[in-house]
N, C-alpha and C positions, 0 to 999 in steps of 0.2 A: 504494499499500500504506500502511495506517495505521501511524503510529509506534507502537512498543511502549510500554506503559504504564510509568511510572516509579514505583517503589515509594516511597510517602510514609510518613515517620515518623509516630509517635503522640505527641501531646502528653501528657506526664506531670507531675503536680505533684511537684516535688522541692525541692532547696534550692540556691539560686544566690546566691553572695556573702553567705552567712550568713542569708538570708531565704528563705521559701517562694517559689518561682518555677516557671516552666515549662521543662522539659527535654524536647527532642524525641528520644525514643528511636528509634533506627534500626531498620529491619525485621529486621536480622540477629540482634537479641536476643530476637525473639519465637519461640515454639515453633511447629511446623507445625500447620495446621488438622487437626482430628480426621478430617475426611472424606479428607484426603490419605494418611493412614495406616490407612484402612478402619476407623475408629472413630467412625462417625457417631453422634450422640447424646451423645458424650462431650466433655470439656474437657481441653485439654492445658495443663500448668503447667510453666514453666521456673524453676528456682531456681539462682542463681549464687552462688558463694562468693568472698570477697574475697581480696586480695593477688594475686601474680602467678605462682604455680606454680613458682618457682625454689628448691624445697627447703623453703619455709616451710610446715610442717605443721599450724600452730595454727589456721588459718582453715578448713581442710576439715573435713567431718564429715557424718553422715547425719541424716535426719529419721525420724520415726516414723510419723505419720499426716497425711493431708490430708482435710479435710471441706469440702463444698460446700453452699451454701445459696442459695435464690433471694431475690428482693427482698421477698417476703412473709415472709422469715425461715424458710422451710420447708427441712428438710433433704432434699437431693436427691442426694448422692454421698459416698462414703467409700472410702478405700483405705489399707491398712496395709502397711508395707514392712519387710523385713528389712534390717539395716544395710548389708550388701554390695550390696543392690539400690538403696539410696537415697543412697549415698555421693556427695557433691558435692566434687569435687577442687578444691584451691586454685587460684584464677584461672580456673576452668572452671565448667560448668553441668551439671545433670542434668534431663532432661525426664520428666514424670510424666504419665500419662493416667488420668482419673477419669471414669467413667460418671455422667451427670447426667440421663439421660432427655430429652435434647434441650433442656432448659431453660437459661435464662441464669444462670450461677452468680455472682451479684453479690458474695456473700460467700465468702471463702476463709480457712479455718483451717489452720494448720501447727503440728504439735507436734514439738518437738525430742527429742533423746536425751541420754545422759550425756556423749557425745563432742560438745563444743561445735562449732557451725558459725557462721561470720560471713557473713551474707546481704548481698550487694551489691545485688541486684535480684531481683524476681519479675515474670514476664511470663506472661500467660494468653491463650489463644485459645478462645473459646466455641464451642459447636456450630454456631452460625450464622456463624462467621468473625470475629466481633467481637473486637478485641484490647484488652486492658487491661494496665496495669503499675504497679509500685510500686518506689520507690527506697529503698535503705538509708539515704539522707540523712534520710528521715523519723524513723527511730529516733534518729539523732543529734539532730535538732532537737527532738524530743519528750523528750530527757533519758534515753533508755535507754543501757545499757552498750554501747558501741560502739568499733570501732577505725576511726579517722578516714578512712583512705585505703585504698580497695580496690585501686586501680590497674587497675580494670576499666573500659574505655571503653564508654559506652552511647549516644553521640550523635555526629553529624558534627562538632560543634565540640569534641569531645575531653573531654566531661564525665565525670568519674570519681567515682561516688557514694561516700559512706561505706558501711561494712557494719555491720549490726546483729546482735549475737550472740543465739543461742538455746542454752541449756544447762540440762538438767533437774537435774543435781547441783550446779549453781551454783558450779563451779571458779572460784576467784579472785574470788568475789563477784558474778558475773554474776547478775542477778535474773531475767531473762526466760526462761521455758522454752517458751512457746507464743505464738502471735500470731494475731490475727484482723484481716483487712482487708476493708473494704467497697470493693471495687476501683473501683466507679463513682465514688467521692469523689476518686480521685486521677488521673482522666483527664479533663482539661478544657483549654480554651484560655485560661482566666482563673483567677486565684486570688482567693479572698475575702479581701482584705486587711483587712476590717473585723473579721474573726473568725478568725484563723489558728489559734487554740487548738482549733478544732473538728477539725483534722486530727490531733490528738493524743488524741482522746477518742472514746468510742462515739457513734455507730456506726461512724465512719470507721476508727478504730484502737484495738485493745484488745491489751494485753499481759498474759499470765498468769504467775505465778511458780511454777506446778506443772502437771503434766499429769494425775496420778492423780486420778480422781474428777471430772474436768471433764465436764459434760453434753454430749450431742450436740444442742446447741441454740446459739443465738446468745448469746454472752457480753456482759454488759451494762456491765461496768466493768473497768478495769485494776487488777491487784493488785500490781504491781511498784512503782510510786510512786518511780522511780529519782531523780527530782529532789530528793527529800527526804533522800537519803542523804548522809552526810558521810564524809570520809576517803578513802583511796586504795584502789582495788580491788587486792587481792594477786594476783600473777601466779604461774603455775606455773614450775618450774625450767627447763622447756624454753623457755617464752616468754622468760624472762630471759636466755637464752643467744643471742638473736637481736638484730640491729640492722639497720635499713634506712636508707640515705641516699638522699635524693630530690633530683634536679635540677629537678623540677617546681615552678615559682614558686607554684602554688596549694596546695601542701602546706606547712602551717604547723606547725613544731614547737612554737612558742609556744602555738598553739591547743590542741594535745594536752596540753601541760603545764597549761594553765589550766582544762581541763575536769575536773570531778569524775567524770564517767562514762566518760572515754576508757579504752581497755584494749588493749594490744597490745605489740609489741617496742619497744625504744629506737629513737629516731628522730632523724635529722639532716636539716634543711632547709639545703641549700647556699645558696639564695637569701637566707634570713634570716641565715645564718651562726650557726645555733643547733642545739645538741644537747639533746634532751629525755630525761632519765632517768625512765623510766616507772614505776620502782619507788617513786620518792619524789616524782614530778612536779616535778622541779627542772630549769629551763632553764639551760644553760651556753653561753657564746659558744664558737665554734670557734677554736682556736689559730691564729694567723698569725705569720709571721716578722717582720712590721713593727709591727703594733699590739698584739696580744694574745699574751702569752707565758705567763701565769700565770692560775690560776683559770678554766681553759678546757679544752675537749675536743679532742684531737689525732686527727683522723680517720685519718691514714696509719698511726699506730701503735696506734690504738684504746686511747688512755691518757687518763684524767682527771688533769689536773694541778692540785693545790690547794696553795697556799703553798709551791711548790717540790717537793712530794711527787708523784712519778709513780705513779699507781694503774692498772695494766693491767686492762683489762676482760675479756680472754680469751674473746671471743664465739666460738662454735663455728659460727655461721651469719651471714655478712655478705653483704648484697645491696645493690646500688646501682641505683636506678631512673633511667632516662633521662627526658628531658622528654616 
């Protein structure tokens, strides 16, 4: 008897150690083939939201529309959703099925809604069974407003991509409301290291700062230009009421504080011994009984201590991530 076939992952261009690299998405993050759900001629699209689903409500949200185009830039599929039908829960995913007349939908457009959603990854199965994927790391690397750590695992080696925000009403200064991906450009066994900027611009990647009036055609350039922004993105009151502490050594609080486009709850990296105040993008060392007792953040009491003054943070939602 022949041995059963082993499901092989799909190589996706993401971000590894701060540069574009290859991440092998495992099969479990891809949506089912259209034929397996009696939708031959359609494409299935899976969109996952960041964070871990333990009560953090800020990363979850709905989308509005999905449009598909072939490699000749011809429009081949469209679907519009009510918010309740397109809600993507925090740390989870929602699958969408869009008819595309049996063609290969190499271009994918997603339009957000007023309720922001932070996208950790997008995967797609074409009518012929071909699988393609995109990682939220790309938005981070290309300078879009992002929350750095989704805590969603996409590969056997434990890679957890960043998540990229979409928000039509631009709450907190989030610029991008819609996105267009040439999915073919992000599925490869090699990275074009001579020209990595191409992954951040048309035709590979386009971000739009609005949805109203956008044509049902291929968008030719981004309108967000997040890398040109200065200052700190203003957070909602609900976001400011959250803090996450992470035991994962790959999660850097310093990186969050140093990025102009990071956006999310206050964050503690236990491996770095650093607390990042995301309202001001100020890093503080963690207090310790032996070395640091002042001008530091005390995790156990959630208190910022400056010049001997104890300032309680009074978080309503505290989550600690394991490795």
